[in-house]
N, C-alpha and C positions, 0 to 999 in steps of 0.2 A: 591567556587565561588556561590553567590546566584542565578545568571541567571542561572546557570544548574541546580539549585535545583527546580525551577519552570517552567522553560522554555526550550523547545526541537527545535532542528535547523530542518527544513525541509530538505532533503537531494537534493530536486529539485530546489528549488527557494534561498536556503539558508537563508531565513529569520529565525529570532525567533518567536516561539508561546508557549502560556500556552498549557500544556500538553492536555486540553479538545478538542484544536482546531487540534491537531495531527492525525492522523491515519496509521497503520501500512499497508504497502503497499508491494506486491509481486512483484520483479524486474522481473522477468519471470511471464508472465501473467496466471493466472490460467485456463482461459478459459470459454468457455459460455456453458449453460445449455440449449440447443436447443431440446434435444432429449433424452431419458433415456439412449440411448448407450453412451452420452457423460459423464454422472456420473461416470465410475471410472477414468478416466484420470482425470476429476475435483478434485475428491477427493485426488488422489495421488499428484497433485499439490499444492492442498489446504494447504496439512498439509507438509511443507517442511522444510529443514535446515536453520538456522537463518542468513546464507548467501545469502538467497533470499529474505531476508527481508529489509526494508528500512522504516525511519519515513518520511512521507510525509504531509505537511499541509492539509487541508479540499479542499481547492481551486484548488492546484496540483493535489492532488489524483483524484477529479472529473474530472479535464482535462485529466488526463492520462487514465482514464477509460474510458471516451467518445471515446477517439481517439482509443483505443483497441477493441473497441466495432463495430468501424466502418469498 
C-alpha cells in the first residue's frame, strides 16, 4: 500500500499525514521540569517502552501537550 509507505495515521484524530507532520507522543505524560528535583522522574518517564508511545500529528500533539501543562 503506497499510502502506508509515505503517510502515517495519527492515533488521536485518525487522519493520515506525511511523516514529516507526525510526532512521537508519550501516552503517559513525561511530566514537567519546574525544578531540579523533577529531573529523575522526567528522565525515567522519557525513556519508556514502546507501548507507551503513539504517533500523533503536530496539531494533536501540541493540543495534548498544552492540556497536560495546564
